[in-house]
N, C-alpha and C positions, 0 to 999 in steps of 0.2 A: 515343427514345434518340439524337436527332440530335447530341447533344453528344459522342458517341463516334466519330462519323464522322471518319476521317482519310485521308491520302493512301494508307494501307496497308490500309484495310478499309472495307467498306460496312456490316458488321454485327459484333456481338461474338459470342464463342463461347457466350454464355449467352442469346442473343436469339431464335434461329430457332425457329419453330413451324410447325404445319400450314398456316397461311395463307401461308407463304413458299414452299410447294411450287411448283415450276415456275420460280422466280426464279433468276437467276444472281447469285451473291454473291461477295464477297471477304472472307476471314477472315485474321486474323494472330494468332499465339500461339506457345506452346511445344509441341513435340512430346512429349506425355506418354507415349505408348506406341504400339508397332507390333505387331500380332498377325497374322502370316502364316497363311493357311489354304489356300493353294494356290500354284501356280507364279506366277501374276500376280494374286493376290487377297489383299487384306489389309485389316484394320481399323486405322485410325489415330485416336488420341484427341488432339485439339487443345485446348489449355487456354490461356485468357487470364485477366485479372483478374476477368472476369464469369462464367465458367463453362467448360463443355467441350462440344465438338461432335464427333460421330463423322464421320470422313471415310473413304469406301470406295474403295480402290484396285482397279481392275478391268482395267487395261491394262498391257502390258509397259513402255510408256514411263513411266507414272506410277510403277510399281514400281521401275524403274531409278533414278528420282530420289529416292525415299524410303528405299530399302533401305540405302544407305551412311550415312544420317544417324544420329547418336547421339541418344539421348533428351535432351530439354531444349534441342535446337536451336530457334532462333526461325525460323519459316517463315511464308510467306504462301500461302494456298490460294484459288484462284478456281475456282468450279464450280457445278453445278446442284443445287438443293435438291430432294430427293424424300422421299416417305413411307417410313418403315422397315417392312420386313416383320415384323421381330421388335422390337416397341417395348420401351422401358425406362421404366416408370412412375416409377422413382426419380430420373430426371433431368428437369429442365425442358425440355431439348432432346431427350428420349428418343423423340419421335414422328417425328423427321426424321433425315436424314443428307445429307452433301454428297458428290457425285461430282466429283472435280477434273478440270479441263481444263488447269490450270497450277499448278505449285508452284515457289515461289521461296525460296531460302535467304536469310534476312535476317541471321542471326547463328548461325554454326555452333558447336555444342558440340564441343570437340576432345578430350573425355575419354570413353573407352569405359566407364569405371566412375565412378559418382557417389559422393560421400562417404557418402550414405545415400539410400534411396528417398524421393523428394520427399513422397509422400502419407503416409509413415510416419516423417517426420523427428522427430516428438516422441518416438519410441521410441529415438532415437540418443543417444549420449553428449553431454552438454551442451557439452563443449569443442568437439566437432565441429560442433554446431549453431551455436555462437557464431562459430567460425572461418569457417564457410560460411553466415553468416546470410542472405546474399542468396539462397541456395538454400532455406534453411529457410523464408523468407518466401514462397516460391512455393507452399508447402503451404497449401491453402485454410483449413485449421483454424487455422493460425498467423496467416494474413493476417486472419482475421475479428476477432481481438483488436485489431489495429491499426486496422481500419475502425471498430470499436466506440469506440476511443479518440478517433478523429477526430470521430465523431458526438457523443460526450459533451462534448468540448471546445467544439464548435460550439453545443451546447445550453446549456452554462454561459455562454458569451459572450452568447448571445441573452437568457438569463434575467437576467443581471446588467445588461445594457443596458436591459432592460425595467424593472428596478428603479431606474433613474436613475443607475447607476454609469458613470463615464468610464474607458475603458481607457487607461492611461498606462504606458509602458515606463520602467524605471529602469536605471541603469548596471550593466554587468557588471564593469568594472574599477573598483574602489573601494578604500577603506582597510581594513586589517585591524582587527577589533574583537572583543572577548571575548564571543562569543555562544553558548558551550557546546560547540562542536565545533572540530576543527582546520580552519584555513583552507587553501585552495589558494592559494599565493603566486605572483605573476607578477613577475619582476624587471624593473626599469625601465632601459632602455638610456641614456636621457637623464639619469637621476638616479642615478648609481652608488651602490650600497649600499642603495637604497630599493626597496620592493616594493609593488605593488598586491596586492589580494586579490580573489578571486572571491567574490561575496556568498553567505553562508550563507542569507540571506533578504533581501528588500528592506525589512527592518524599519525602519531609520532613514529611508530615503528616503520610505516611505509616510507616516511620521509627519511628516516635513518637508513633504510635500504638504499635509497637514492644516493645518500651521502657515502654509502659503502661501496658504490660502484656498480650496483645492479641497474640495468637500463629500463626494463619494463616489468613491473610486478602486478599480480592480481591474486585475489582469493575470494571465495564465497565466504565472507567473514561474518561470524556471529558478533553481535553488538549488544551491550547490556545497558539499559537506562532505566532508572527508577522514576518513571513518569506515568501519568494517567493515560488510560486507553481512549481511543476514539475510533471512528469507523475505518480509517486507513492507517491506524497505528496500533501495534500490539504492545501491551505493557510488558516491561521486563526484558524480553529477548526478541531480536529480529536479525535478519540476514541481509547483507548487501554485497553487490558485485564491486568489491573494492579494487581500485587500480591507481597506479601512479607511473609517470614517465619522466625519465631524466633527459636533460637537454631538450626540453619540450615547452611549447607555448600553449596558450588557450586553444588556438586553432588546431593544434596537433591532437589534443584531447577530443575536441569536437569531431574531428575526422574519424577517429577510432569508433566512437559510439554511433556516429551516423552510418557507418558501414556494418557494425555488429547488430544493432537493434532492429532496424526495419524488417530484415528477412525473418527474424525470430517472431516478431509481432504478426507479420503477414501469414506465417506458417501455423503458429499455435494459437492465434487470437480468435476471439469470437467474431471479429471482422477480418476480412482477408486483404484489406487495403491499409497501408501505412505510409507515412510521409517518406519521400525520397530525399536524399542528401542534395544540397545542404538544407538543414532545418532553418526555419525562420528565426532570426535573432531580434530580440526586443529589449531595449534598455529598460531598467527597472522603473524609472520615472515615466517613460512612455507607456509601459504596461499599466501602471496605476492610473494614468490619465485616460488611456484608450479603452481599457477593459475593467478598471476598478479593482484589479487584483494582480498579484505577481504570479498567479497560476492560471493564466487565461486558457479557456477551452476554445481552440481555433476552429472547431467544428461549427461554432456559432458565428454567424456573420454580423451580429449586432455590435455596436460600439457605443461608448459613453462620450457625450459631448459636453463641453463646459458651457453652462448657461448663466454664469454669474453676472456678467455685464448685461445680459439680456433680461434677467428676471429678478435680480436682487432688490430692485426698487419698484417692483410691480404692485406693492401694497399688501402682499401676503406676508403676515407676520414672521413665520419661520424662515423666510428667505432674507430678511433684513440683516445686513452685516454678516451674511454667511456665504460660503462657497456653495454654488448650486450646480448640480449635475443633472443631465437629461439623457434618457435612453429612448430614442424613437424606435417604434416597431411597426413597420408598414404591414398592411394586410392583416391587421389584428382583429380577430372575430370573437374574442372572448366575451362572455356575458358580464354584467355588472357584478354578479355574485362571484364569478371567477376573479375579477379584478380586485374586489374587496379581500378575497382570500389571499391573493398575491401580495397585496400590501401588508396584510396581517402577518403572513409568513416572513416577509422581509424584516418586519419589526421584531418578530420573535428571534430571528437569527442574528440580528445586528444590534438590537436595542434602540434603533433609530427609525423614525417614521418615513414612509414613502408616500409620495403624492402623485397625482396624475391628471391628465386631460386627454381629449381626443380631438382630432380633426376628422369630422365625419365625411360621409360620401358626398355631401353637398358643399364641402369646404368650410364648414363652420366649426368653431371651437366649442366643444360641449363637455359636460361632466367634470367631476373633480374640482380643480381650482380654476376652471376656464373663465369664471366671471371676473377674475383679476387680470385677465390677459386680453380682453376684447379690444381695448383701445390700442394695443400694439400687435394685433393679430398678424398683419402683413409682415412685420419684423420677425415675429416668432416663426412663422411659416418659412420665411426666407433663410433665417439664421440656422434653423434646424433642418432645412431641406425637406420639409414635410410635403407629402402628397395625400390626397383624400383617403380616408379610412386608415389613419395612422394613430396608434396609441403612443403617448409619451409618458414614461415614468420619470419621476423627479425625486431627488434627494437633496438635503441641505445640512449644513453644519460646518465644523472646522474642516479644512481641506481633506485630511486623511479620513475622517469619518464619512464625509460626503462621497469620497471616492469608493471606499470599501462597501458602503451601503448600495451605491450604484452598481457595483460589481455583482452583489447578491441579487439585486433587482433584475439585472440583465439575464442572469441564468434562470431565474424564476420565469421571466417573460418568455424566454426562448422555449421553455417547456410547454407554453401555451401557443406557440407559433412555430409549428414544425417546419414551415417553409424556410425558416432561418436557422435550422439545426440539422445539419447533415450528419446524423448520429453514427451511421454504420461505417466508421473508419477510425484510424488512429492518427491523430495530428500532434506531431512533436514541435516544440519550439525551445529555444534557449532564452532565458532571461539573464541579461548581462549587466555589468556596471552597477552592482549593488552598492549602497552606501557602506563605507568602511566603519563608520561610527554612528551611534544613535544616543539619544538621551534615555537612560533606563527608567522604566515606569516606576519601579520601587525606589531606586536610589536617587533619581532626579539628576544624575550626573552622567558624564560622557562614558559610554561603554562600547565595546566591540559589537557591531551589528550582526555579523555573520560568523566569521572564522578569524580568530586572532593570528593565524599563521599565513594570512593572505598577503599578497604583494599589492600595495596601493598604486593606483594610477598616479604617476608622477614621482614614484620612488621616494628616495631620501629627501629630495628637495622639497616636495610638497609637505612632508611631515615637519620639516624644520620651519617652513613658513607658517604652518598651523601653530607650532610651539611658540613662535614669535608673535602670534596674534595677527599675522598678515593674511591668513586664510582661515575661513570658518571650517573647523574639523568636520562639521556635518555635511560640507560640500565635497568632501573627499570620497571618491569612489574607489573600488578595488577590483582586481581581476578575480572576481567571484561570480559564479554562474550557477543557475539552476536548470535542470532539464525537466520540462513539463510535458505531460501527455494527457490530452483530453481533460484538462483542468486539474490534473493530479500531479503534485511535485514528486518526480521519481528520484531525484537526487540533487545534492549540492556539491559543488567542487570549486577549485580555485587554483590559480597559479600561486605557488608557495613563496613565502618570504624566506629566502635562503641565505640572506646576508645578515650577520649578527648586528651590524651597526643599524641597519634599517629596522630590525626587530626591536632593538632597544628603544629606538625613537618612537616606534608605533606604540609600544607599551607605556612609555612615559606619558603619552597623552591621556591614558586612562589611569594615571597615578600609580603606575608600577615602574620601579626603577630597575637598573641593571641587576642588582642583587636579587630582586624579586624574580626576574626572568630566569636567572641562573638557578634559583632555588626551586622554582616551579617546573622548569623544563631543562634540567641539568644535562641530560644526554643529548638532546637536540641542539641546545646552545653550544655545548662543547664540540659536537660533531661538526657544526657549521664553521667553527673557528679553524678547522683543518681544511677548509676549502670544499664547499658543496656546489654541485651543479645546479643550474636553474631547473626546476621541476614543477610538474603540475599533475593534478589528478581529479578523480571524481568517484562517486560510489552510489550507483543506482540501487534502490531498494528491491531486493528479490521478491519479498512478500507483496509489496505494492504492485510490482510488475505482473506477478501471477494473478493478483486480484483484478487488474485491468484486463488481462488476457482472458480470464474466465468469465468476466462480466459480473462478478460478485460485488455486492455493496459492502460487505464486511470482510476485513482481512482475516478474521478467524476461520473463515470458510476455506482458506488455502494453506493453513498451517496444520500439520498432523496432530499435534497435541497443544492447542492454544490455552492460554490462561483466560479467565473471564475478565470483565471490565475492572474488577477490583484487584487484579494481579494475583489471583488465586488459581491454583491447579486443583480443581475439585476432584479429579480422578485420583491423584496421588496424595491429596491432602496437604499441599504446600501453599504457603509457608506453614510450618508446624512448630510446636514446642519441642525442645530437645532435652535430653537427660541432664540434670544439674551437674553431673560429673563432667560432661562435655564442656559446659560453660566454665567450670572450674579450671579445666586444663587450658582453656583459652583466656583465662584471667578476665572473664566477663561477668558482670553483675547486671541483671535486668531490673531496672527501676520501675518499669511499667509493663503490665501484661494485658493482652487482649482477652476478653471474656472467652472462655472455652467454647461456648455455644455460638459465638459470632461467626459469620461466614465471610 
């Protein structure tokens, strides 16, 4: 470990073993704890990045130096290594201790009380953890996630380089463009009234690199989106493994990630088993029908069955005129209380009710809505393939709502039926053939569903047919794909629309003409008029990837300095008010201000 030798230490706090006994060493680290056991006798725990070492105070002089120190002070200890009488097999350094001959204070902690105990910081309130993140990160359990992140990023870089990809950085200050989320805008001092935007993704730049003649591009790209937080999404800033390939198809992109990701997941993940290539491919419509989601967790062997024809006319009011979905769960032993909670949780998550019945061990339909099904018992058992002791969860409503509610019900039921949930593994799948268009919830008009730069299945011809009213635009699918792992969407990608004529036709269906496309995407449109190669790409999220590998539920646990759910950096005090002179230079007037005391 010569690389850790510095002017302040000869060894690290995780390095010393029995073979070092008798040596004089110098350590440097944080004073984790002092335990006095006599007038001039104490045990000191010294911690650095690499581990902990016990230091034994045995003299009045040494006691006088350490006793006034607050925990977490940075100190240097020079002393003799000796074998411990009472060894600690739980510690790598548990066979030895250091008897100091000199102690030097390098950085005094001036606080008698810490915001939280360092080794128990994860139990503290999240606001306190984020405000004092530099202390939170001293906790080895928190630090390990950041180390893991570094290792994964290094492995991704090495793997992509091995695949022949060239790492190229793209601009951070760029132009605002309609890419689905709100931009972070940066005012220009030199160009009054004009703004840069932080990139939501390097989308246009990487496509321009393909048009420039580069063959394989990647970067660990920072992306900026002004959107709300959730468990698997950090507000403001996130990172992705951004990649693009020229003269490439959907299959070519799949082949790269199917070779790059499984070894990294198997090596660095909480579980040591990951899907081998090729990953399962599931069409979007099939995914919604079979799993009730476009992010299926293939570790669960349950599926959704359509029960509309079977149950819509059974006399149960909520089923009448509705799409009905069923989730059979064999060997289900949950109690009535657990079933009621399952249904309540589904309703909280989806806003839609869940219903149920059981086929008991005697082969009788019992519980829930079973009274409406007695006359068609044989048909129900046959159609749903039921065996004794099977629970059946049910959802109803419009097709989309019934599907999504069934998807949530399926995951909730799997948590109560471990025999259907092989949890200790990483299961990848591709979701393909996404709809090109959808009806916008707010506008009520046709909008792009996924990515406006995607190539439609059917190319120019299908778009012209849609424009002529010969084809329903909602039936058009695109070469768009998602990579999903254990029910988490890792990334979206697409075969790009590299033909200006097809691009114009695609945008015209959402009421944007050629001049609009030229105005919104001038560089890309013009570049494509000079002859662009077919190209395709994808961008797996690094933060989400590390979250999966570490087994964390919150993405903030794998980011060194995360914002809170309100997109605030409590440690740095961002966002913050700025000096009026700065606003004046930028030609900005604030018409509304947040209360100073607001968090």
